[in-house]
C-alpha positions, -999 to 999 in steps of 0.1 A, spaced: 0 0 0 12 35 -8 21 52 24 26 89 33 36 106 65 26 140 77 54 165 82 58 202 91 84 223 72 102 230 105 108 193 109 130 194 78 144 229 74 177 232 93 180 195 97 200 180 68 194 144 80 156 148 81 148 139 44 170 108 45 155 97 79 119 101 66 127 82 34 142 54 55 109 48 71 98 31 39 71 57 30 66 68 -6 53 103 0 52 131 25 21 152 32 38 186 40 19 214 57 16 245 35 -12 262 55 -17 253 91 -34 264 123 -17 275 155 2 248 174 30 240 197 51 211 185 81 191 196 111 186 172 128 157 191 156 153 166 163 188 152 199 198 157 190 234 168 157 232 188 132 211 206 100 232 205 83 252 178 54 276 187 33 285 157 14 314 172 -14 316 147 -28 301 116 -6 309 87 7 300 52 42 286 49 50 302 15 48 338 1 11 345 -4 1 360 -38 -3 397 -43 -39 393 -53 -48 391 -15 -35 426 -8 -69 444 -13 -90 418 5 -101 420 41 -99 382 46 -64 370 35 -38 345 46 -13 355 73 24 350 67 41 328 92 64 342 118 99 331 127 88 294 130 84 291 92 97 322 75 98 329 37 90 300 15 94 274 43 72 249 24 92 253 -8 126 247 10 113 216 28 96 202 -3 128 205 -24 148 187 3 122 159 5 120 155 -32 158 153 -33 155 122 -10 132 105 -36 99 113 -19 67 125 -35 54 157 -19 17 166 -15 4 197 3 -14 196 36 -39 225 38 -59 234 69 -89 256 60 -118 263 83 -98 264 116 -83 298 122 -83 315 156 -66 347 144 -91 352 116 -119 350 142 -101 373 166 -95 400 139 -128 395 121 -152 382 147 -182 385 124 -168 356 104 -171 331 133 -197 305 142 -221 318 168 -239 292 190 -274 293 203 -263 312 234 -246 339 214 -211 327 221 -186 331 192 -161 304 182 -132 324 169 -114 292 159 -144 282 137 -151 303 106 -188 300 95 -186 283 61 -220 296 51 -209 332 49 -201 343 13 -169 363 21 -156 334 42 -164 309 15 -145 330 -11 -115 333 13 -114 295 19 -118 286 -17 -90 310 -27 -68 297 1 -75 261 -9 -63 267 -45 -32 287 -36 -20 266 -6 -27 233 -24 -9 240 -57 26 247 -47 56 242 -70 67 206 -71 36 192 -53 18 163 -70 -14 165 -50 -31 179 -19 -50 169 12 -76 195 23 -84 193 60 -113 210 79 -132 217 47 -166 219 63 -182 230 96 -163 234 128 -179 234 162 -171 234 199 -146 205 198 -111 203 184 -91 224 208 -87 261 213 -56 271 233 -57 254 268 -90 236 263 -113 233 294 -144 219 277 -144 183 287 -162 187 320 -195 178 306 -199 149 282 -219 163 253 -218 133 230 -226 135 193 -260 151 198 -247 178 221 -218 185 199 -241 190 170 -264 213 189 -235 233 202 -222 236 166 -254 251 151 -245 286 139 -267 316 145 -247 343 126 -269 365 104 -262 344 73 -272 312 91 -303 328 106 -314 337 72 -305 303 59 -327 286 85 -355 309 74 -352 296 38 -359 262 52 -390 273 72 -375 278 106 -376 309 128 -341 314 140 -351 328 174 -374 298 181 -347 274 169 -321 289 192 -345 287 222 -352 250 213 -315 243 211 -309 258 245 -338 238 260 -325 206 244 -291 212 259 -302 220 294 -304 183 306 -269 177 292 -254 205 314 -268 186 344 -252 154 332 -286 138 323 -300 126 290 -290 99 266 -269 101 234 -278 80 204 -263 104 179 -286 118 152 -318 100 166 -312 120 198 -311 153 179 -343 144 162 -359 135 195 -347 168 211 -356 192 183 -383 172 165 -376 154 132 -388 182 109 -368 209 126 -337 187 129 -340 178 92 -343 215 82 -311 224 101 -293 196 83 -306 207 49 -291 242 54 -258 230 69 -252 201 46 -259 222 16 -235 249 26 -207 223 33 -212 204 1 -212 234 -22 -181 247 -4 -163 214 -9 -173 214 -46 -161 250 -50 -128 244 -33 -120 213 -52 -129 230 -85 -107 259 -76 -78 236 -69 -83 217 -101 -84 250 -121 -50 260 -106 -34 226 -108 -15 208 -135 -29 177 -152 -30 147 -129 -29 167 -96 -46 146 -69 -71 162 -46 -81 144 -13 -103 155 16 -99 146 52 -134 133 59 -158 116 83 -187 96 68 -212 109 94 -224 140 76 -235 160 107 -201 156 124 -179 187 127 -142 192 129 -109 186 111 -123 156 94 -153 172 78 -186 153 80 -196 143 44 -219 122 24 -195 95 11 -212 91 -23 -212 129 -28 -176 136 -17 -162 107 -38 -180 122 -68 -162 155 -62 -126 146 -50 -101 119 -60 -105 103 -26 -105 107 12 -83 105 42 -102 87 70 -93 89 107 -86 54 120 -69 61 153 -100 47 171 -104 18 147 -111 12 110 -149 12 110 -152 46 93 -136 32 61 -166 9 53 -191 37 43 -166 51 18 -156 17 4 -192 13 -8 -187 42 -32 -152 39 -45 -145 38 -83 -114 27 -101 -86 50 -91 -104 63 -59 -80 68 -30 -92 55 3 -64 64 28 -65 51 63 -50 76 87 -32 61 118 -15 79 146 19 65 152 30 88 180 27 67 212 25 98 234 -5 110 215 -24 77 218 -9 61 187 1 25 184 30 21 160 37 -14 173 4 -26 158 7 -7 125 12 -38 104 -19 -55 118 -39 -22 116 -29 -17 80 -40 -53 71 -74 -47 87 -77 -14 68 -68 -31 35 -95 -57 41 -120 -29 45 -111 -13 12 -82 11 21 -58 16 -8 -33 38 10 -19 46 45 -14 80 62 9 82 93 6 110 118 33 122 123 70 116 114 82 149 129 65 143 163 72 106 168 100 94 191 129 73 178 112 42 192 80 50 174 98 55 141 117 22 145 83 5 149 70 22 118 101 11 98 96 -25 109 58 -24 101 64 -10 66 92 -34 59 
């Protein structure tokens, strides 16, 4: 199976041994970050440092001049990835015989929300999520589509993986997260992700809902969860709490906005890319889910993109819904965490990969060669051998 590992530019730049070390894992490809959210990361083997602090969401290449007159535009990285950090790392990795694909984070940007708060998701209580751009707003959609095309199609890249191309909600970390005190479950997470910005309020109206009444219903539905009561059966619980017609109307608005954004972003990448450029989405087959792995309809997303990258850290079950809709040439990549300290299991990678292949996976993704310890990388080499 073709295998790619995720890497940051700072894992490579300034470390002459990094490309050779990554190639020696036995991977065919590197998925290299070209646009990424804020993070704090270890660099356990770098000759000059051990910690990188990426202070805000940024691009790791010089953004085009066409952004200059736009209010929403990419931020250049600070000292953690100056200049064309992506291009420098990509050249070194290709020199080691590795294919390079871009890794593009889209609807996850705390600085955008801080500087342009009107772009953020607003929950039923009126709280803004600065890390979560509302993907229904026209200006935000135009920004994300333009960023997707530019950050994906970098010189020397043969393809891209688009992450967080859909709705974001409460989950998936913001600074020092303190949100796990109440177990919201799938239903609560969906209710807390419903957006009530002006664009979404109007959108609910298009589907026969009064936004004020809907917000009140959402708050009422969440009240038992704050007390630690209530059950969680996923979508059936949302239908029970809101009523089936209301729940369906919220999905009609949100699913439609996510799907058309995915279509537009992939089309923009294809228009900017050379022939044969591969476009994959990080995706979850449960369409109402929010987060880095965008909730999608498997049949629809595989009619739009060349394939998907599917989270498998908790098991391989999410592969099956996509496998039902693959066509010849479709990429179904199983994404495994191989960093023991982050809950990964590099020692079982060979067995995990075999199970993924049996469920239809055609490729592997390994998170993350730059973060893993020497022991984790040794286990990966053995598994891929």
